[in-house]
Backbone and ligand atoms as CSV (ligand in chain L), in Angstrom:
chain,resi,resn,atom,element,x,y,z
A,1,MET,N,N,0.846,-1.203,0.000
A,1,MET,CA,C,0.000,0.000,0.000
A,1,MET,C,C,0.886,1.260,0.000
A,2,ASN,N,N,0.523,2.182,-0.853
A,2,ASN,CA,C,1.272,3.430,-0.933
A,2,ASN,C,C,0.768,4.381,0.146
A,3,ASP,N,N,1.640,4.776,1.063
A,3,ASP,CA,C,1.213,5.636,2.174
A,3,ASP,C,C,1.031,7.084,1.755
A,4,LEU,N,N,1.731,7.472,0.685
A,4,LEU,CA,C,1.640,8.859,0.234
A,4,LEU,C,C,0.326,9.069,-0.499
A,5,LEU,N,N,-0.307,10.197,-0.218
A,5,LEU,CA,C,-1.546,10.515,-0.921
A,5,LEU,C,C,-1.169,11.146,-2.262
A,6,THR,N,N,-1.410,10.376,-3.315
A,6,THR,CA,C,-0.984,10.812,-4.648
A,6,THR,C,C,-2.198,11.071,-5.530
A,7,ALA,N,N,-2.184,12.231,-6.206
A,7,ALA,CA,C,-3.270,12.561,-7.127
A,7,ALA,C,C,-2.729,12.688,-8.536
A,8,VAL,N,N,-3.564,12.312,-9.494
A,8,VAL,CA,C,-3.232,12.485,-10.910
A,8,VAL,C,C,-4.136,13.583,-11.444
A,9,TYR,N,N,-3.541,14.598,-12.053
A,9,TYR,CA,C,-4.328,15.687,-12.652
A,9,TYR,C,C,-4.204,15.564,-14.170
A,10,PRO,N,N,-5.209,14.964,-14.816
A,10,PRO,CA,C,-5.134,14.777,-16.263
A,10,PRO,C,C,-5.778,15.933,-17.015
A,11,GLY,N,N,-5.275,16.191,-18.213
A,11,GLY,CA,C,-5.888,17.243,-19.022
A,11,GLY,C,C,-5.236,17.304,-20.380
A,12,SER,N,N,-5.803,18.144,-21.246
A,12,SER,CA,C,-5.189,18.328,-22.562
A,12,SER,C,C,-4.038,19.333,-22.478
A,13,PHE,N,N,-4.196,20.345,-21.633
A,13,PHE,CA,C,-3.163,21.380,-21.432
A,13,PHE,C,C,-2.638,21.910,-22.772
A,14,ASP,N,N,-3.558,22.324,-23.618
A,14,ASP,CA,C,-3.202,22.724,-24.998
A,14,ASP,C,C,-3.565,24.183,-25.262
A,15,PRO,N,N,-2.901,25.158,-24.718
A,15,PRO,CA,C,-1.712,25.073,-23.867
A,15,PRO,C,C,-2.105,25.181,-22.378
A,16,PRO,N,N,-1.108,24.966,-21.470
A,16,PRO,CA,C,-1.371,25.176,-20.042
A,16,PRO,C,C,-1.703,26.654,-19.783
A,17,THR,N,N,-2.682,26.900,-18.932
A,17,THR,CA,C,-3.109,28.276,-18.631
A,17,THR,C,C,-2.893,28.588,-17.151
A,18,GLU,N,N,-3.125,29.844,-16.784
A,18,GLU,CA,C,-3.023,30.227,-15.366
A,18,GLU,C,C,-4.065,29.465,-14.536
A,19,GLY,N,N,-5.188,29.104,-15.174
A,19,GLY,CA,C,-6.221,28.316,-14.473
A,19,GLY,C,C,-5.687,26.943,-14.089
A,20,HIS,N,N,-5.005,26.277,-15.036
A,20,HIS,CA,C,-4.386,24.980,-14.733
A,20,HIS,C,C,-3.316,25.129,-13.650
A,21,ILE,N,N,-2.497,26.167,-13.805
A,21,ILE,CA,C,-1.377,26.369,-12.876
A,21,ILE,C,C,-1.909,26.547,-11.445
A,22,ASN,N,N,-3.002,27.298,-11.335
A,22,ASN,CA,C,-3.612,27.522,-10.033
A,22,ASN,C,C,-4.081,26.201,-9.392
A,23,ILE,N,N,-4.686,25.328,-10.221
A,23,ILE,CA,C,-5.143,24.027,-9.694
A,23,ILE,C,C,-3.929,23.197,-9.260
A,24,ILE,N,N,-2.850,23.242,-10.043
A,24,ILE,CA,C,-1.641,22.463,-9.701
A,24,ILE,C,C,-1.029,22.975,-8.392
A,25,GLU,N,N,-0.931,24.297,-8.262
A,25,GLU,CA,C,-0.338,24.852,-7.039
A,25,GLU,C,C,-1.186,24.509,-5.808
A,26,ARG,N,N,-2.484,24.584,-5.961
A,26,ARG,CA,C,-3.362,24.241,-4.830
A,26,ARG,C,C,-3.335,22.741,-4.561
A,27,GLY,N,N,-3.234,21.955,-5.634
A,27,GLY,CA,C,-3.167,20.495,-5.476
A,27,GLY,C,C,-1.935,20.085,-4.675
A,28,LEU,N,N,-0.841,20.806,-4.906
A,28,LEU,CA,C,0.400,20.486,-4.185
A,28,LEU,C,C,0.272,20.762,-2.687
A,29,LYS,N,N,-0.688,21.620,-2.321
A,29,LYS,CA,C,-0.901,21.902,-0.889
A,29,LYS,C,C,-1.735,20.810,-0.224
A,30,VAL,N,N,-2.493,20.079,-1.019
A,30,VAL,CA,C,-3.424,19.090,-0.467
A,30,VAL,C,C,-2.851,17.671,-0.520
A,31,PHE,N,N,-2.124,17.363,-1.611
A,31,PHE,CA,C,-1.638,15.990,-1.817
A,31,PHE,C,C,-0.128,15.916,-1.592
A,32,ASP,N,N,0.332,14.719,-1.187
A,32,ASP,CA,C,1.777,14.539,-0.989
A,32,ASP,C,C,2.484,14.583,-2.328
A,33,LYS,N,N,1.825,14.011,-3.325
A,33,LYS,CA,C,2.434,13.974,-4.645
A,33,LYS,C,C,1.370,14.263,-5.700
A,34,LEU,N,N,1.768,15.013,-6.717
A,34,LEU,CA,C,0.827,15.339,-7.787
A,34,LEU,C,C,1.466,14.975,-9.128
A,35,ILE,N,N,0.729,14.198,-9.905
A,35,ILE,CA,C,1.220,13.829,-11.236
A,35,ILE,C,C,0.330,14.534,-12.260
A,36,VAL,N,N,0.918,15.482,-12.978
A,36,VAL,CA,C,0.179,16.197,-14.021
A,36,VAL,C,C,0.395,15.400,-15.296
A,37,VAL,N,N,-0.695,14.942,-15.888
A,37,VAL,CA,C,-0.522,14.059,-17.031
A,37,VAL,C,C,-1.241,14.605,-18.262
A,38,VAL,N,N,-0.448,14.774,-19.314
A,38,VAL,CA,C,-0.975,15.268,-20.578
A,38,VAL,C,C,-1.619,14.078,-21.287
A,39,ALA,N,N,-2.922,14.182,-21.476
A,39,ALA,CA,C,-3.658,13.051,-22.030
A,39,ALA,C,C,-4.116,13.372,-23.443
A,40,VAL,N,N,-4.217,12.343,-24.242
A,40,VAL,CA,C,-4.734,12.530,-25.593
A,40,VAL,C,C,-6.249,12.470,-25.515
A,41,ASN,N,N,-6.895,13.563,-25.927
A,41,ASN,CA,C,-8.352,13.589,-25.982
A,41,ASN,C,C,-8.731,13.635,-27.458
A,42,SER,N,N,-9.161,12.462,-27.970
A,42,SER,CA,C,-9.373,12.360,-29.424
A,42,SER,C,C,-10.480,13.304,-29.911
A,43,ALA,N,N,-11.322,13.787,-28.983
A,43,ALA,CA,C,-12.410,14.691,-29.372
A,43,ALA,C,C,-11.892,16.112,-29.600
A,44,LYS,N,N,-10.668,16.398,-29.152
A,44,LYS,CA,C,-10.131,17.762,-29.260
A,44,LYS,C,C,-9.006,17.828,-30.277
A,45,LYS,N,N,-9.076,18.870,-31.123
A,45,LYS,CA,C,-7.986,19.092,-32.079
A,45,LYS,C,C,-6.962,19.973,-31.363
A,46,THR,N,N,-5.730,19.504,-31.248
A,46,THR,CA,C,-4.744,20.253,-30.467
A,46,THR,C,C,-3.767,20.988,-31.378
A,47,ILE,N,N,-3.184,22.087,-30.850
A,47,ILE,CA,C,-2.173,22.771,-31.660
A,47,ILE,C,C,-0.764,22.348,-31.251
A,48,PHE,N,N,-0.624,21.894,-30.012
A,48,PHE,CA,C,0.696,21.459,-29.550
A,48,PHE,C,C,0.792,19.946,-29.546
A,49,THR,N,N,1.982,19.418,-29.825
A,49,THR,CA,C,2.197,17.979,-29.678
A,49,THR,C,C,2.274,17.685,-28.177
A,50,ILE,N,N,2.147,16.429,-27.835
A,50,ILE,CA,C,2.244,16.038,-26.416
A,50,ILE,C,C,3.597,16.485,-25.861
A,51,GLU,N,N,4.657,16.271,-26.646
A,51,GLU,CA,C,6.015,16.626,-26.178
A,51,GLU,C,C,6.103,18.126,-25.893
A,52,GLU,N,N,5.487,18.943,-26.768
A,52,GLU,CA,C,5.536,20.401,-26.565
A,52,GLU,C,C,4.790,20.800,-25.288
A,53,ARG,N,N,3.659,20.134,-25.049
A,53,ARG,CA,C,2.881,20.460,-23.842
A,53,ARG,C,C,3.630,20.052,-22.571
A,54,ILE,N,N,4.288,18.903,-22.631
A,54,ILE,CA,C,5.092,18.456,-21.483
A,54,ILE,C,C,6.228,19.443,-21.247
A,55,ASP,N,N,6.859,19.841,-22.331
A,55,ASP,CA,C,7.987,20.761,-22.248
A,55,ASP,C,C,7.556,22.096,-21.616
A,56,LEU,N,N,6.390,22.598,-22.038
A,56,LEU,CA,C,5.879,23.868,-21.471
A,56,LEU,C,C,5.638,23.711,-19.971
A,57,LEU,N,N,4.986,22.614,-19.586
A,57,LEU,CA,C,4.691,22.406,-18.154
A,57,LEU,C,C,5.987,22.311,-17.352
A,58,LYS,N,N,6.998,21.643,-17.932
A,58,LYS,CA,C,8.279,21.502,-17.225
A,58,LYS,C,C,8.980,22.844,-17.087
A,59,LYS,N,N,8.778,23.717,-18.079
A,59,LYS,CA,C,9.411,25.037,-18.008
A,59,LYS,C,C,8.689,25.922,-16.987
A,60,ILE,N,N,7.374,25.741,-16.857
A,60,ILE,CA,C,6.586,26.574,-15.940
A,60,ILE,C,C,6.905,26.230,-14.485
A,61,PHE,N,N,7.050,24.930,-14.214
A,61,PHE,CA,C,7.261,24.505,-12.819
A,61,PHE,C,C,8.721,24.140,-12.575
A,62,LYS,N,N,9.259,24.738,-11.520
A,62,LYS,CA,C,10.645,24.402,-11.149
A,62,LYS,C,C,10.673,22.964,-10.672
A,63,LYS,N,N,11.846,22.368,-10.693
A,63,LYS,CA,C,11.986,20.983,-10.246
A,63,LYS,C,C,11.422,20.839,-8.841
A,64,ASN,N,N,10.561,19.860,-8.660
A,64,ASN,CA,C,9.926,19.649,-7.366
A,64,ASN,C,C,9.702,18.142,-7.241
A,65,SER,N,N,10.263,17.549,-6.183
A,65,SER,CA,C,10.193,16.085,-6.067
A,65,SER,C,C,8.748,15.620,-5.867
A,66,ARG,N,N,7.848,16.536,-5.491
A,66,ARG,CA,C,6.447,16.147,-5.270
A,66,ARG,C,C,5.588,16.322,-6.527
A,67,LEU,N,N,6.211,16.856,-7.584
A,67,LEU,CA,C,5.454,17.107,-8.814
A,67,LEU,C,C,6.072,16.350,-9.980
A,68,GLU,N,N,5.255,15.525,-10.621
A,68,GLU,CA,C,5.742,14.775,-11.782
A,68,GLU,C,C,4.921,15.204,-13.000
A,69,ILE,N,N,5.576,15.305,-14.139
A,69,ILE,CA,C,4.860,15.660,-15.365
A,69,ILE,C,C,5.039,14.525,-16.353
A,70,ASP,N,N,3.915,14.014,-16.843
A,70,ASP,CA,C,3.968,12.774,-17.625
A,70,ASP,C,C,2.907,12.846,-18.733
A,71,SER,N,N,2.812,11.804,-19.518
A,71,SER,CA,C,1.765,11.755,-20.547
A,71,SER,C,C,1.259,10.335,-20.662
A,72,PHE,N,N,0.086,10.174,-21.222
A,72,PHE,CA,C,-0.367,8.818,-21.519
A,72,PHE,C,C,-1.281,8.805,-22.736
A,73,GLU,N,N,-1.273,7.669,-23.388
A,73,GLU,CA,C,-1.996,7.512,-24.644
A,73,GLU,C,C,-2.492,6.068,-24.725
A,74,ASP,N,N,-3.617,5.864,-25.355
A,74,ASP,CA,C,-4.130,4.512,-25.585
A,74,ASP,C,C,-4.280,3.684,-24.306
A,75,THR,N,N,-4.562,4.361,-23.204
A,75,THR,CA,C,-4.767,3.661,-21.932
A,75,THR,C,C,-5.956,4.310,-21.258
A,76,LEU,N,N,-6.723,3.522,-20.531
A,76,LEU,CA,C,-7.784,4.127,-19.730
A,76,LEU,C,C,-7.140,4.937,-18.618
A,77,LEU,N,N,-7.734,6.083,-18.312
A,77,LEU,CA,C,-7.172,6.914,-17.238
A,77,LEU,C,C,-7.033,6.106,-15.943
A,78,VAL,N,N,-8.075,5.341,-15.603
A,78,VAL,CA,C,-8.018,4.608,-14.321
A,78,VAL,C,C,-6.857,3.612,-14.293
A,79,ASN,N,N,-6.540,3.035,-15.455
A,79,ASN,CA,C,-5.411,2.089,-15.477
A,79,ASN,C,C,-4.088,2.818,-15.286
A,80,TYR,N,N,-4.021,4.027,-15.876
A,80,TYR,CA,C,-2.822,4.835,-15.682
A,80,TYR,C,C,-2.677,5.193,-14.189
A,81,VAL,N,N,-3.789,5.625,-13.576
A,81,VAL,CA,C,-3.765,6.042,-12.163
A,81,VAL,C,C,-3.333,4.858,-11.281
A,82,ARG,N,N,-3.876,3.699,-11.587
A,82,ARG,CA,C,-3.495,2.497,-10.818
A,82,ARG,C,C,-2.012,2.181,-10.996
A,83,SER,N,N,-1.523,2.315,-12.234
A,83,SER,CA,C,-0.110,1.993,-12.489
A,83,SER,C,C,0.820,2.913,-11.707
A,84,LYS,N,N,0.325,4.110,-11.388
A,84,LYS,CA,C,1.125,5.072,-10.622
A,84,LYS,C,C,0.901,4.908,-9.123
A,85,ARG,N,N,0.060,3.977,-8.744
A,85,ARG,CA,C,-0.320,3.725,-7.348
A,85,ARG,C,C,-0.881,4.991,-6.691
A,86,ALA,N,N,-1.600,5.773,-7.500
A,86,ALA,CA,C,-2.254,6.984,-6.984
A,86,ALA,C,C,-3.663,6.616,-6.529
A,87,GLN,N,N,-4.230,7.476,-5.674
A,87,GLN,CA,C,-5.562,7.188,-5.132
A,87,GLN,C,C,-6.622,8.159,-5.646
A,88,VAL,N,N,-6.167,9.285,-6.200
A,88,VAL,CA,C,-7.111,10.368,-6.506
A,88,VAL,C,C,-6.929,10.864,-7.939
A,89,ILE,N,N,-8.054,11.194,-8.577
A,89,ILE,CA,C,-8.039,11.904,-9.864
A,89,ILE,C,C,-8.461,13.327,-9.535
A,90,LEU,N,N,-7.623,14.285,-9.877
A,90,LEU,CA,C,-7.934,15.693,-9.576
A,90,LEU,C,C,-8.444,16.366,-10.843
A,91,ARG,N,N,-9.551,17.092,-10.720
A,91,ARG,CA,C,-10.079,17.858,-11.856
A,91,ARG,C,C,-10.496,19.240,-11.364
A,92,GLY,N,N,-10.531,20.183,-12.289
A,92,GLY,CA,C,-10.951,21.542,-11.940
A,92,GLY,C,C,-12.358,21.798,-12.461
A,93,LEU,N,N,-13.083,22.646,-11.777
A,93,LEU,CA,C,-14.429,23.024,-12.230
A,93,LEU,C,C,-14.495,24.531,-12.375
A,94,ARG,N,N,-14.966,24.983,-13.532
A,94,ARG,CA,C,-15.106,26.423,-13.752
A,94,ARG,C,C,-16.560,26.857,-13.622
A,95,THR,N,N,-17.377,26.328,-14.487
A,95,THR,CA,C,-18.776,26.766,-14.540
A,95,THR,C,C,-19.678,25.534,-14.552
A,96,VAL,N,N,-20.980,25.772,-14.558
A,96,VAL,CA,C,-21.893,24.625,-14.631
A,96,VAL,C,C,-21.717,23.872,-15.951
A,97,LYS,N,N,-21.168,24.556,-16.934
A,97,LYS,CA,C,-20.944,23.908,-18.238
A,97,LYS,C,C,-19.959,22.732,-18.084
A,98,ASP,N,N,-18.962,22.906,-17.231
A,98,ASP,CA,C,-17.996,21.818,-16.992
A,98,ASP,C,C,-18.662,20.640,-16.288
A,99,TYR,N,N,-19.670,20.958,-15.485
A,99,TYR,CA,C,-20.202,19.987,-14.537
A,99,TYR,C,C,-20.702,18.707,-15.188
A,100,GLU,N,N,-21.493,18.868,-16.262
A,100,GLU,CA,C,-22.140,17.705,-16.871
A,100,GLU,C,C,-21.104,16.672,-17.349
A,101,TYR,N,N,-20.087,17.181,-18.048
A,101,TYR,CA,C,-19.033,16.304,-18.569
A,101,TYR,C,C,-18.247,15.669,-17.420
A,102,GLU,N,N,-17.884,16.501,-16.448
A,102,GLU,CA,C,-17.069,16.005,-15.333
A,102,GLU,C,C,-17.832,14.966,-14.512
A,103,PHE,N,N,-19.149,15.191,-14.327
A,103,PHE,CA,C,-20.004,14.283,-13.573
A,103,PHE,C,C,-20.017,12.909,-14.254
A,104,GLN,N,N,-20.200,12.924,-15.581
A,104,GLN,CA,C,-20.249,11.679,-16.344
A,104,GLN,C,C,-18.915,10.934,-16.247
A,105,MET,N,N,-17.804,11.678,-16.410
A,105,MET,CA,C,-16.483,11.045,-16.355
A,105,MET,C,C,-16.211,10.469,-14.963
A,106,ALA,N,N,-16.578,11.229,-13.932
A,106,ALA,CA,C,-16.311,10.780,-12.558
A,106,ALA,C,C,-17.111,9.506,-12.256
A,107,LEU,N,N,-18.361,9.460,-12.725
A,107,LEU,CA,C,-19.186,8.263,-12.471
A,107,LEU,C,C,-18.647,7.065,-13.245
A,108,ALA,N,N,-18.229,7.295,-14.501
A,108,ALA,CA,C,-17.684,6.196,-15.305
A,108,ALA,C,C,-16.406,5.668,-14.653
A,109,ASN,N,N,-15.552,6.594,-14.210
A,109,ASN,CA,C,-14.295,6.159,-13.584
A,109,ASN,C,C,-14.549,5.435,-12.272
A,110,LYS,N,N,-15.598,5.842,-11.552
A,110,LYS,CA,C,-15.938,5.175,-10.278
A,110,LYS,C,C,-16.388,3.742,-10.545
A,111,GLN,N,N,-17.141,3.586,-11.651
A,111,GLN,CA,C,-17.616,2.242,-11.994
A,111,GLN,C,C,-16.438,1.350,-12.409
A,112,LEU,N,N,-15.504,1.947,-13.158
A,112,LEU,CA,C,-14.353,1.179,-13.632
A,112,LEU,C,C,-13.355,0.878,-12.522
A,113,ALA,N,N,-13.220,1.820,-11.591
A,113,ALA,CA,C,-12.207,1.670,-10.525
A,113,ALA,C,C,-12.778,2.227,-9.215
A,114,PRO,N,N,-13.584,1.417,-8.511
A,114,PRO,CA,C,-14.277,1.906,-7.306
A,114,PRO,C,C,-13.338,2.389,-6.202
A,115,GLU,N,N,-12.092,1.928,-6.226
A,115,GLU,CA,C,-11.169,2.317,-5.142
A,115,GLU,C,C,-10.615,3.731,-5.343
A,116,LEU,N,N,-10.811,4.304,-6.510
A,116,LEU,CA,C,-10.277,5.654,-6.787
A,116,LEU,C,C,-11.336,6.719,-6.517
A,117,GLU,N,N,-10.887,7.890,-6.096
A,117,GLU,CA,C,-11.806,9.015,-5.883
A,117,GLU,C,C,-11.475,10.148,-6.852
A,118,THR,N,N,-12.507,10.772,-7.408
A,118,THR,CA,C,-12.278,11.989,-8.179
A,118,THR,C,C,-12.536,13.160,-7.241
A,119,VAL,N,N,-11.562,14.056,-7.172
A,119,VAL,CA,C,-11.700,15.244,-6.312
A,119,VAL,C,C,-11.735,16.472,-7.213
A,120,PHE,N,N,-12.716,17.338,-6.987
A,120,PHE,CA,C,-12.855,18.549,-7.800
A,120,PHE,C,C,-12.410,19.765,-7.014
A,121,MET,N,N,-11.668,20.616,-7.689
A,121,MET,CA,C,-11.304,21.893,-7.084
A,121,MET,C,C,-11.998,22.986,-7.860
A,122,MET,N,N,-12.709,23.842,-7.145
A,122,MET,CA,C,-13.411,24.947,-7.790
A,122,MET,C,C,-12.376,25.987,-8.219
A,123,THR,N,N,-12.543,26.498,-9.413
A,123,THR,CA,C,-11.625,27.530,-9.903
A,123,THR,C,C,-11.647,28.754,-8.985
A,124,GLU,N,N,-10.563,29.502,-8.979
A,124,GLU,CA,C,-10.604,30.805,-8.318
A,124,GLU,C,C,-11.318,31.735,-9.291
A,125,SER,N,N,-12.153,32.626,-8.778
A,125,SER,CA,C,-13.042,33.388,-9.667
A,125,SER,C,C,-12.277,34.141,-10.751
A,126,ARG,N,N,-11.053,34.587,-10.420
A,126,ARG,CA,C,-10.311,35.344,-11.455
A,126,ARG,C,C,-9.869,34.479,-12.625
A,127,TYR,N,N,-9.990,33.133,-12.478
A,127,TYR,CA,C,-9.601,32.254,-13.578
A,127,TYR,C,C,-10.796,31.559,-14.218
A,128,SER,N,N,-11.988,31.870,-13.767
A,128,SER,CA,C,-13.155,31.060,-14.167
A,128,SER,C,C,-13.462,31.167,-15.666
A,129,HIS,N,N,-13.026,32.242,-16.298
A,129,HIS,CA,C,-13.324,32.419,-17.726
A,129,HIS,C,C,-12.195,31.898,-18.615
A,130,ILE,N,N,-11.130,31.396,-18.013
A,130,ILE,CA,C,-9.957,31.031,-18.810
A,130,ILE,C,C,-10.009,29.579,-19.269
A,131,SER,N,N,-9.871,29.393,-20.569
A,131,SER,CA,C,-9.768,28.030,-21.110
A,131,SER,C,C,-8.697,28.046,-22.195
A,132,SER,N,N,-8.138,26.891,-22.480
A,132,SER,CA,C,-7.098,26.803,-23.508
A,132,SER,C,C,-7.643,27.270,-24.852
A,133,SER,N,N,-8.889,26.898,-25.160
A,133,SER,CA,C,-9.415,27.273,-26.488
A,133,SER,C,C,-9.619,28.781,-26.601
A,134,LEU,N,N,-10.040,29.426,-25.500
A,134,LEU,CA,C,-10.194,30.887,-25.526
A,134,LEU,C,C,-8.837,31.573,-25.760
A,135,ILE,N,N,-7.819,31.072,-25.056
A,135,ILE,CA,C,-6.469,31.636,-25.202
A,135,ILE,C,C,-6.003,31.538,-26.651
A,136,LYS,N,N,-6.233,30.352,-27.247
A,136,LYS,CA,C,-5.781,30.146,-28.628
A,136,LYS,C,C,-6.451,31.159,-29.549
A,137,GLU,N,N,-7.739,31.395,-29.308
A,137,GLU,CA,C,-8.487,32.334,-30.143
A,137,GLU,C,C,-7.953,33.757,-29.963
A,138,ILE,N,N,-7.730,34.147,-28.711
A,138,ILE,CA,C,-7.239,35.508,-28.435
A,138,ILE,C,C,-5.875,35.727,-29.099
A,139,LEU,N,N,-4.960,34.755,-28.905
A,139,LEU,CA,C,-3.610,34.927,-29.458
A,139,LEU,C,C,-3.622,34.888,-30.982
A,140,GLU,N,N,-4.480,34.068,-31.513
A,140,GLU,CA,C,-4.583,33.957,-32.975
A,140,GLU,C,C,-5.032,35.290,-33.588
A,141,LEU,N,N,-5.872,36.017,-32.841
A,141,LEU,CA,C,-6.390,37.285,-33.362
A,141,LEU,C,C,-5.553,38.485,-32.899
A,142,GLY,N,N,-4.386,38.203,-32.338
A,142,GLY,CA,C,-3.444,39.269,-32.014
A,142,GLY,C,C,-3.631,39.903,-30.647
A,143,GLY,N,N,-4.470,39.307,-29.787
A,143,GLY,CA,C,-4.675,39.843,-28.443
A,143,GLY,C,C,-3.581,39.417,-27.487
A,144,SER,N,N,-3.596,40.006,-26.287
A,144,SER,CA,C,-2.579,39.675,-25.292
A,144,SER,C,C,-3.084,38.576,-24.349
A,145,GLY,N,N,-2.177,37.652,-24.035
A,145,GLY,CA,C,-2.532,36.565,-23.114
A,145,GLY,C,C,-2.110,36.866,-21.685
A,146,ALA,N,N,-1.664,38.118,-21.438
A,146,ALA,CA,C,-1.153,38.475,-20.101
A,146,ALA,C,C,-2.203,38.192,-19.031
A,147,GLY,N,N,-1.770,37.548,-17.971
A,147,GLY,CA,C,-2.676,37.223,-16.866
A,147,GLY,C,C,-3.476,35.945,-17.106
A,148,MET,N,N,-3.424,35.449,-18.335
A,148,MET,CA,C,-4.174,34.225,-18.640
A,148,MET,C,C,-3.256,33.025,-18.849
A,149,VAL,N,N,-2.084,33.311,-19.443
A,149,VAL,CA,C,-1.069,32.258,-19.618
A,149,VAL,C,C,0.292,32.842,-19.246
A,150,PRO,N,N,1.240,31.995,-18.800
A,150,PRO,CA,C,2.586,32.502,-18.545
A,150,PRO,C,C,3.215,32.993,-19.848
A,151,GLN,N,N,4.198,33.877,-19.717
A,151,GLN,CA,C,4.841,34.465,-20.903
A,151,GLN,C,C,5.421,33.412,-21.846
A,152,ILE,N,N,6.012,32.376,-21.244
A,152,ILE,CA,C,6.630,31.321,-22.064
A,152,ILE,C,C,5.585,30.660,-22.973
A,153,VAL,N,N,4.364,30.521,-22.465
A,153,VAL,CA,C,3.288,29.924,-23.272
A,153,VAL,C,C,2.888,30.887,-24.392
A,154,GLU,N,N,2.729,32.154,-24.031
A,154,GLU,CA,C,2.334,33.160,-25.033
A,154,GLU,C,C,3.361,33.193,-26.172
A,155,LYS,N,N,4.634,33.219,-25.783
A,155,LYS,CA,C,5.706,33.291,-26.796
A,155,LYS,C,C,5.689,32.063,-27.700
A,156,THR,N,N,5.512,30.872,-27.096
A,156,THR,CA,C,5.535,29.643,-27.891
A,156,THR,C,C,4.335,29.578,-28.829
A,157,VAL,N,N,3.162,29.977,-28.338
A,157,VAL,CA,C,1.974,29.953,-29.204
A,157,VAL,C,C,2.187,30.909,-30.374
A,158,GLU,N,N,2.710,32.108,-30.067
A,158,GLU,CA,C,2.938,33.090,-31.140
A,158,GLU,C,C,3.905,32.544,-32.186
A,159,LYS,N,N,4.944,31.847,-31.704
A,159,LYS,CA,C,5.931,31.275,-32.629
A,159,LYS,C,C,5.262,30.258,-33.560
A,160,ILE,N,N,4.443,29.423,-32.998
A,160,ILE,CA,C,3.770,28.383,-33.792
A,160,ILE,C,C,2.815,29.029,-34.799
A,161,LEU,N,N,2.078,30.057,-34.342
A,161,LEU,CA,C,1.132,30.729,-35.246
A,161,LEU,C,C,1.873,31.423,-36.385
A,162,GLU,N,N,3.008,32.026,-36.035
A,162,GLU,CA,C,3.840,32.708,-37.038
A,162,GLU,C,C,4.296,31.712,-38.100
A,163,GLU,N,N,4.743,30.536,-37.658
A,163,GLU,CA,C,5.202,29.505,-38.603
A,163,GLU,C,C,4.059,29.050,-39.491
A,164,LYS,N,N,2.863,28.951,-38.883
A,164,LYS,CA,C,1.685,28.522,-39.648
A,164,LYS,C,C,1.344,29.544,-40.737
A,165,ARG,N,N,1.447,30.824,-40.370
A,165,ARG,CA,C,1.114,31.901,-41.326
A,165,ARG,C,C,2.069,31.892,-42.522
A,166,LYS,N,N,3.348,31.543,-42.256
A,166,LYS,CA,C,4.359,31.549,-43.320
A,166,LYS,C,C,4.084,30.476,-44.359
A,167,LYS,N,N,3.401,29.405,-43.921
A,167,LYS,CA,C,3.195,28.257,-44.833
A,167,LYS,C,C,2.203,28.574,-45.934
L,1,ADP,P1,P,-9.639,18.241,-20.757
L,1,ADP,O1,O,-9.518,18.116,-22.235
L,1,ADP,O2,O,-9.323,16.984,-20.019
L,1,ADP,O3,O,-10.878,18.908,-20.251
L,1,ADP,P2,P,-8.238,20.700,-20.102
L,1,ADP,O4,O,-6.781,20.952,-20.312
L,1,ADP,O5,O,-9.195,21.538,-20.881
L,1,ADP,O6,O,-8.395,19.178,-20.399
L,1,ADP,O7,O,-8.595,20.813,-18.576
L,1,ADP,C1,C,-8.013,19.967,-17.606
L,1,ADP,C2,C,-8.734,20.141,-16.283
L,1,ADP,O8,O,-8.469,21.474,-15.799
L,1,ADP,C3,C,-10.255,20.031,-16.361
L,1,ADP,O9,O,-10.710,19.430,-15.163
L,1,ADP,C4,C,-10.716,21.465,-16.437
L,1,ADP,O10,O,-12.021,21.625,-15.936
L,1,ADP,C5,C,-9.686,22.137,-15.551
L,1,ADP,N1,N,-9.527,23.556,-15.869
L,1,ADP,C6,C,-9.269,24.108,-17.080
L,1,ADP,N2,N,-9.216,25.458,-16.997
L,1,ADP,C7,C,-9.454,25.769,-15.692
L,1,ADP,C8,C,-9.575,26.990,-14.955
L,1,ADP,N3,N,-9.460,28.173,-15.571
L,1,ADP,N4,N,-9.836,26.920,-13.632
L,1,ADP,C9,C,-10.000,25.715,-13.042
L,1,ADP,N5,N,-9.924,24.534,-13.664
L,1,ADP,C10,C,-9.650,24.544,-14.977
């Protein structure tokens, strides 16, 4: 039995936003160990490769023995969580719009792996409007991502968009 309380925070993180960062920082206060895992969501078209998203997350967070950044593909989330000997799936909630999807996923995961718990953290109100897709739209149209994404994310997104425009 793993004595450490370990949570897995899965997401697309395409790109990571201040909203995600806030959940990670708060998660580190609650759990002994937090594994942020970049997951492939086939329903979402992403602009960053998994490697790029991992790289961004690693650049945002300084080395911390309690924080691991990983990815998974072609595996059920619950199987990944079990393989890491974690007990908790951490998710963030922004609005009631998130609720329906999160409720369904949490119930499905409970049925698949009754020993695991999904824990939800309510967004801080200043981040409640922030989503990766909104950021992509703002940056694509030349707006500023200040306060919504770290500078490193803004710069990388701009670089990718610039390369796309050249093609
Ligand atoms: P997914 O494709 O799995 O929904 P996301 O990267 O969009 O991946 O989100 C990962 C998790 O982070 C989800 O639980 C989502 O609700 C949460 N999240 C995203 N943005 C915010 C935010 N601004 N505040 C709090 N939680 C957030």
